[in-house]
C-alpha positions in Angstrom: 138.6 -31.5 -11.3 135.9 -31.3 -8.6 134.2 -28.1 -7.9 133.4 -27.1 -4.3 129.8 -27.3 -3.4 128.2 -23.9 -2.4 126.9 -23.7 1.1 123.6 -22.0 1.8 123.0 -19.3 4.4 121.8 -20.6 7.7 118.5 -19.4 9.2 120.4 -17.3 11.7 122.5 -15.6 9.0 119.4 -14.7 7.1 117.9 -13.2 10.2 121.0 -11.1 10.9 121.1 -10.0 7.3 117.4 -9.0 7.4 117.8 -7.1 10.7 120.9 -5.3 9.4 119.0 -4.3 6.3 115.9 -3.2 8.3 117.8 -1.0 10.7 119.9 0.6 8.0 116.7 1.3 6.1 115.3 2.8 9.3 118.4 4.9 9.8 118.2 6.2 6.2 114.5 7.1 6.7 115.3 9.1 9.8 118.2 10.8 7.9 115.7 11.9 5.2 113.3 13.2 7.9 116.1 15.1 9.5 117.1 16.7 6.2 113.5 17.9 5.7 113.1 19.0 9.3 116.3 21.0 9.1 115.0 22.9 6.1 111.8 23.5 8.0 113.8 24.7 11.1 115.9 27.0 9.0 112.7 28.6 7.6 111.4 28.9 11.2 114.6 30.4 12.4 114.6 32.9 9.6 111.0 33.9 10.3 111.8 34.2 14.0 114.6 36.5 13.2 112.3 38.6 11.1 109.7 38.6 13.9 112.4 39.6 16.4 113.5 42.5 14.3 109.9 43.6 13.9 109.4 43.5 17.7 112.6 45.6 18.1 111.4 48.0 15.5 108.0 48.4 17.1 109.5 48.7 20.6 112.0 51.4 19.4 109.1 53.2 17.6 106.9 53.1 20.7 109.6 54.5 22.9 110.5 57.2 20.3 106.8 58.3 20.0 106.4 58.4 23.8 109.6 60.4 24.2 108.7 62.7 21.3 105.1 63.3 22.6 106.5 64.1 26.1 109.1 66.5 24.7 106.5 68.3 22.6 104.1 68.6 25.5 106.9 69.8 27.9 108.4 72.3 25.5 105.0 73.8 24.3 103.9 74.2 28.0 107.2 76.1 28.6 106.7 78.2 25.5 103.1 79.0 26.3 104.1 80.1 29.8 107.1 82.0 28.6 105.3 83.8 25.8 102.5 84.8 28.1 105.0 86.4 30.6 107.1 88.0 27.9 104.1 89.6 26.2 102.9 91.0 29.5 106.4 92.3 30.3 106.8 93.8 26.8 103.4 95.6 27.1 104.2 96.9 30.6 107.5 98.4 29.6 105.9 100.1 26.6 103.3 101.8 28.9 100.5 99.7 27.3 97.5 98.6 29.2 97.3 95.3 27.3 97.9 93.3 30.5 97.2 96.0 33.0 97.7 94.9 36.6 99.4 91.6 35.6 102.9 92.9 36.7 103.3 95.0 39.8 106.5 96.9 39.3 108.0 100.3 40.2 108.4 101.4 36.6 109.9 104.8 37.5 113.1 103.2 38.8 113.5 100.8 35.8 115.1 101.3 32.4 112.0 100.7 30.4 113.6 101.1 27.0 116.2 98.5 27.7 113.7 96.1 29.2 111.3 96.6 26.4 114.0 95.6 23.9 114.9 92.6 26.1 111.4 91.2 26.2 110.8 91.9 22.6 113.8 89.8 21.8 112.5 87.1 24.2 109.2 87.1 22.3 111.0 86.7 19.0 113.0 83.8 20.4 109.8 82.1 21.6 108.4 82.3 18.1 111.6 81.1 16.5 111.9 78.3 19.0 108.4 77.1 18.1 109.2 77.1 14.4 112.5 75.4 14.9 110.9 72.6 17.0 108.4 72.0 14.2 111.2 71.7 11.7 113.1 69.3 14.0 109.9 67.2 14.3 109.8 66.8 10.5 113.4 65.7 10.4 113.5 63.3 13.3 110.1 61.8 12.2 111.3 61.2 8.7 114.6 59.6 9.9 112.7 57.2 12.2 109.8 56.3 10.0 111.0 55.8 6.5 110.7 51.9 6.3 109.9 48.9 8.4 106.9 47.5 10.2 106.2 50.6 12.2 106.2 52.7 9.0 103.8 50.3 7.4 101.5 50.4 10.4 101.3 54.2 10.7 101.8 55.5 7.1 98.1 55.8 6.5 97.2 57.5 9.8 96.1 61.2 9.7 98.9 62.5 12.0 101.6 60.7 9.9 100.3 62.3 6.7 100.2 65.7 8.4 103.8 65.4 9.5 105.0 63.8 6.3 103.4 66.6 4.2 104.7 69.2 6.7 101.2 70.5 7.4 101.8 71.7 10.9 101.5 75.5 10.8 104.5 77.5 11.8 104.1 81.0 13.1 104.3 83.3 10.1 107.1 85.9 9.9 104.6 88.6 9.0 102.7 87.9 12.3 106.0 88.4 14.2 106.6 91.7 12.4 102.9 92.9 12.8 103.0 92.2 16.5 105.6 94.9 17.1 104.2 97.6 14.9 103.2 100.9 16.5 99.5 100.9 17.4 99.0 97.2 16.6 96.3 95.2 18.3 98.9 93.2 20.2 96.4 91.1 22.1 94.9 89.9 18.8 98.3 89.0 17.5 99.3 87.5 20.9 96.2 85.3 20.7 97.1 84.1 17.2 100.7 83.2 18.3 99.4 81.4 21.4 97.0 79.4 19.2 99.8 78.3 16.9 101.7 77.0 19.8 98.6 75.3 21.3 97.9 73.5 18.0 101.5 72.3 18.0 100.9 71.0 21.5 98.0 68.9 20.2 100.5 67.1 17.9 102.0 65.6 21.1 98.7 64.1 22.1 98.2 62.7 18.6 101.7 61.1 18.7 100.9 59.6 22.1 97.8 58.0 20.7 99.8 56.7 17.8 102.2 55.1 20.2 99.4 53.4 22.1 98.1 51.9 18.8 101.5 50.6 18.1 101.7 49.2 21.6 98.6 47.1 20.9 100.2 45.7 17.7 103.4 45.0 19.6 101.5 43.0 22.2 99.8 40.9 19.5 103.1 40.3 17.7 104.8 39.5 21.0 102.3 36.7 21.6 102.7 35.4 18.0 106.5 35.5 18.4 106.5 33.3 21.5 104.0 30.9 19.9 106.4 30.5 16.9 109.4 30.2 19.4 107.6 27.3 21.2 107.0 25.7 17.8 110.6 26.2 16.8 111.8 24.6 20.1 109.4 21.7 19.8 110.5 21.0 16.2 114.2 21.3 17.2 113.7 18.8 20.0 111.9 16.4 17.5 114.9 16.7 15.2 117.3 15.9 18.0 115.2 12.8 18.8 115.3 11.7 15.1 119.1 12.2 15.1 119.4 9.9 18.2 117.1 7.3 16.6 119.1 7.4 13.4 122.4 6.9 15.2 120.8 4.1 17.3 119.5 2.4 14.2 122.9 2.7 12.5 124.5 1.1 15.6 122.0 -1.7 15.5 122.5 -2.2 11.8 126.3 -2.4 12.2 125.8 -4.7 15.2 123.7 -7.2 13.2 126.2 -7.0 10.3 129.0 -8.0 12.7 126.8 -10.9 14.0 126.3 -11.9 10.3 130.0 -11.8 9.5 130.8 -13.8 12.7 128.1 -16.4 11.8 129.5 -16.7 8.3 133.0 -17.3 9.6 131.7 -20.0 12.0 129.8 -21.6 9.1 132.8 -21.4 6.8 130.9 -19.6 4.0 
């Protein structure tokens, strides 16, 4: 029984086989590059999200500090004005010459006892409002600066430690009581109360400076964020090009395989 003689590949079949192998190898190479790039892009995306969160955190902190500084400045100005007027009125209706000539009133036609009690109550309220606002500052500051980038940036500053340790002096209760004692040097006590409020007012300026320092850090982080964003976009575009080249190489590899099969059929191999 005769055996069929094996036919050899023609030159064209060898070329088609070689080209199909080369383009499939190129496609595989691009696939590996794409896998590595996707890991890199995922890391970039994760870092971008962290940077975005940090920017949002900084921006919120800056706005918070600016608003808080404005509120403290506005409220302490009101308190200083109010306590000055109420002290003058209280002294006037008690026939004291503490602020003689500061209020021009027809005292004979006024209920001085009732008005004295009224302005005494207003002075007490001014003192209590000051202490309450200091307590509120401690609470809102702690709730807004307990963690995050802003916390890390300001935790070592002097004003942060002062607020964190609740070192802003409130007006003592004994000063409030001593102020209204009979024969007390009210101007001396008034000056002390005024100074307590003035020192609290200075906290607003410190918080404003703190916000400006965070603003500088925000600007630097903003530039770094957009630099990273451009890098992310560039790498993403490169990955898309690699995907297109991989698909194109696969198509060419399949095309040369088809040419190879067709050639083998024509050659009856």
